C-alpha positions in Angstrom: 0.0 0.0 0.0 1.3 3.4 -1.0 1.3 6.2 1.6 1.1 9.9 0.9 4.4 11.6 0.3 5.6 13.9 3.1 5.8 17.5 1.6 8.9 18.1 3.8 12.0 16.7 2.2 14.2 17.3 5.2 14.9 19.8 8.0 18.0 21.9 8.3 18.8 23.7 11.5 15.1 23.5 12.4 14.1 25.0 9.1 11.8 22.7 7.0 12.9 22.3 3.4 9.9 21.3 1.3 9.8 19.3 -1.9 7.8 22.2 -3.4 10.7 24.6 -3.1 13.2 22.0 -4.3 11.2 21.1 -7.4 10.5 24.7 -8.3 14.1 25.6 -8.0 15.4 22.7 -10.0 12.8 23.4 -12.7 13.8 27.0 -12.9 17.5 26.2 -13.1 16.9 23.5 -15.8 14.8 26.0 -17.9 17.4 28.7 -17.6 20.3 26.4 -18.5 18.6 25.0 -21.6 17.6 28.5 -22.7 21.1 29.8 -22.1 22.5 27.1 -24.5 20.0 28.1 -27.1 20.8 31.8 -26.6 24.5 31.2 -27.3 23.5 29.6 -30.6 21.5 32.7 -31.5 24.4 35.1 -30.8 23.8 36.2 -27.2 26.9 36.6 -25.0 28.1 33.7 -22.8 25.8 33.1 -19.8 23.5 36.0 -20.7 20.4 34.1 -19.5 22.1 33.4 -16.2 22.9 37.1 -15.8 19.2 37.8 -16.4 18.1 35.0 -14.0 20.3 36.4 -11.2 17.8 39.2 -10.6 14.9 38.3 -13.0 13.9 35.2 -11.1 13.7 36.8 -7.6 11.7 39.6 -9.3 9.3 37.0 -10.8 8.9 35.2 -7.5 8.1 38.5 -5.8 5.5 39.1 -8.4 4.0 35.7 -7.9 3.7 36.3 -4.2 2.3 39.9 -4.5 -0.3 38.7 -7.1 -1.5 36.0 -4.6 -1.6 38.5 -1.7 -3.6 41.0 -3.8 -6.4 38.5 -4.4 -6.2 37.3 -0.8 -6.2 40.8 0.7 -9.1 40.2 3.0 -6.7 38.0 5.0 -3.4 39.8 4.5 -4.9 43.2 5.5 -5.0 41.9 9.0 -1.7 39.9 8.7 0.7 42.4 7.1 3.7 40.6 8.6 2.9 37.6 6.5 2.9 39.3 3.1 6.4 38.3 2.3 6.3 34.9 4.1 6.6 32.8 0.9 7.8 29.9 3.0 4.3 29.6 4.3 2.9 29.0 0.8 0.9 31.2 -1.5 2.3 32.1 -4.9 0.6 32.5 -8.3 2.2 31.6 -11.6 0.5 34.5 -13.5 2.0 37.0 -11.2 5.4 35.5 -11.8 4.8 35.6 -15.6 3.8 39.3 -15.5 6.8 40.4 -13.4 9.1 38.1 -15.3 8.0 39.7 -18.6 8.7 43.2 -17.2 12.1 42.0 -16.0 12.9 40.6 -19.5 11.9 43.9 -21.1 14.1 45.9 -18.8 17.0 43.6 -19.3 16.7 43.6 -23.1 16.4 47.4 -23.3 19.3 47.9 -21.0 21.5 45.6 -23.1 20.1 46.6 -26.5 19.0 43.0 -27.2 16.0 42.0 -29.3 13.3 41.4 -26.7 11.2 39.3 -29.2 14.2 37.0 -29.8 15.0 36.8 -26.1 11.5 35.8 -25.1 11.2 33.5 -28.2 14.2 31.6 -26.8 12.8 31.4 -23.3 9.2 30.3 -24.3 9.6 26.5 -24.6 12.0 26.2 -21.7 9.8 28.3 -19.4 6.9 26.1 -20.4 9.1 23.1 -19.5 9.9 24.6 -16.1 6.1 25.1 -15.6 5.4 21.5 -16.4 8.0 20.3 -13.9 7.0 22.8 -11.3 3.5 21.6 -11.1 4.8 18.5 -9.4 5.6 20.7 -6.5 1.8 21.2 -6.1 1.5 17.4 -6.2 3.9 17.1 -3.3 1.8 19.7 -1.4 -1.5 18.0 -2.3 -2.8 21.2 -3.7 -4.0 22.6 -7.0 -6.3 19.7 -7.3 -9.8 19.3 -8.6 -13.1 18.1 -7.1 -13.8 14.7 -5.5 -13.5 11.7 -7.7 -13.8 8.0 -7.2 -10.6 6.0 -6.8 -11.9 3.5 -9.3 -11.9 6.3 -12.0 -8.3 7.2 -11.3 -7.4 3.5 -11.5 -9.3 3.2 -14.8 -7.0 5.9 -16.2 -4.0 3.7 -15.3 -2.4 6.4 -13.2 0.6 5.3 -11.1 -0.4 4.2 -7.6 1.7 6.8 -6.0 -0.1 9.6 -7.9 -3.5 8.1 -6.9 -2.6 7.9 -3.2 -1.1 11.4 -3.2 -4.5 12.6 -4.4 -6.1 11.0 -1.3 -6.6 13.8 1.2 -8.4 13.2 4.5 -9.7 9.9 3.1 -11.1 11.5 -0.1 -9.7 11.2 -3.6 -9.5 14.3 -5.8 -8.9 15.0 -9.5 -5.1 15.5 -10.2 -5.5 18.7 -12.1 -1.8 19.5 -11.5 -1.1 16.5 -13.7 -3.4 17.7 -16.5 -1.6 21.1 -16.6 1.8 19.5 -16.4 1.1 17.2 -19.3 -0.5 19.9 -21.4 2.5 22.1 -20.8 4.9 19.3 -21.7 3.0 18.6 -24.9 3.4 22.3 -25.7 7.1 22.1 -25.2 7.3 19.2 -27.7 5.3 21.1 -30.2 7.3 24.3 -30.1 10.7 22.5 -30.2 9.5 20.2 -33.1 8.2 23.1 -35.1 11.4 25.1 -34.4 13.5 22.2 -35.7 11.4 21.2 -38.7 9.1 24.1 -39.7 10.0 27.6 -40.9 9.1 29.4 -37.7 9.7 33.1 -37.7 10.8 35.5 -35.0 8.0 35.8 -32.4 6.1 32.7 -33.4 7.1 30.8 -30.2 5.9 33.8 -28.1 2.5 33.7 -29.8 2.3 29.9 -29.5 3.2 30.1 -25.8 0.5 32.7 -25.0 -2.2 30.8 -26.9 -1.3 27.3 -25.8 -0.7 28.1 -22.1 -3.7 30.4 -22.0 -6.0 27.7 -23.4 -4.5 25.0 -21.2 -4.8 27.0 -18.0 -8.3 28.2 -18.8 -9.4 24.6 -19.2 -7.7 23.2 -16.1 -8.5 26.2 -13.9 -12.2 25.5 -14.4 -11.7 22.1 -12.7 -9.7 23.4 -9.7 -11.2 24.0 -6.2 -8.6 26.5 -5.0 -8.9 29.3 -7.6 -8.4 33.0 -6.8 -11.6 35.0 -7.5 -12.5 38.6 -8.2 -16.0 39.8 -7.4 -16.5 36.3 -5.8 -17.6 34.9 -9.2 -14.8 35.3 -11.8 -11.8 33.0 -11.6 -8.9 35.4 -12.0 -6.7 32.9 -13.8 -9.4 32.1 -16.4 -9.8 35.8 -17.1 -6.1 36.3 -17.5 -6.0 33.1 -19.7 -8.4 34.8 -22.1 -6.2 37.9 -22.2 -3.1 35.7 -22.9 -4.9 34.0 -25.8 -6.1 37.3 -27.2 -2.6 38.8 -26.9 -1.0 35.8 -28.6 -3.4 36.0 -31.6 -3.2 39.8 -31.9 0.6 39.7 -31.7 0.8 37.1 -34.5 -1.6 39.1 -36.7 0.4 42.3 -36.1 3.7 40.7 -37.0 2.4 39.1 -40.1 0.6 42.2 -41.4 2.8 45.1 -40.3 6.3 43.9 -40.7 7.9 44.3 -44.1 10.6 41.8 -43.3 9.7 38.9 -41.1 12.9 37.2 -40.0 13.1 33.4 -39.8 14.1 32.2 -36.4 16.9 30.0 -37.7 18.4 32.8 -39.7 18.8 35.2 -36.8 22.6 35.9 -36.5 23.0 38.4 -33.6 20.4 39.8 -31.2 21.9 43.3 -31.4 21.3 43.5 -35.2 17.5 43.5 -34.5 15.2 46.1 -33.1 15.0 45.9 -29.3 11.2 45.4 -29.5 
């Protein structure tokens, strides 16, 4: 019989180190390293992605926390000392995406790099990090869906350890973390396959990411039981998902209709030979 996994990996000097933090950290480092290798092929200086990550990742984590706090303000208004207590849980991916995008824009403008190329390189590997990071939610037994019969989970041929981790207080729940993880991973495969075999142009990966992740998150968010709400009726992540989808489509239309020369991704030689935006 499988038992639920302890979310605490180990304790160090009385401080609990959780699997969630370990998985998120490893996912971020893997994504940055793979993106950095791709960036070198595209003409960026050695370790430019790591230079960005040094301050960009903390900024993104701050955004993820503040986003969560904003939509839980009824609680944090009376617990101001806990606003930055990330170790107690409570971050939101969309907040990290928004602040991360701002950080990338600032970094590219400061260094006179093409922001489109920079984010194009990041897109598939960030999606990969998201796919891996969702397993941190699995360890915490969070980001799940509504109740579901164990027999249904078994009929889906899920591994026993996944099924038992979805057993919370004697009740089984839908593993929505797994749905999003798999959808994100499929997105990674699609982007990298198209990048290798199809004539993708600069910015296509950005548009694909916005539409693919927006659609995936909209679908999965509707199944979750821990969504953040605005006006008590609208799921914030679903509303932002629709905005992401619209931005991805509009960005693609703009690039195809209003750019006289539309550069192929594989033909890009140096990021500083392109317009910053």
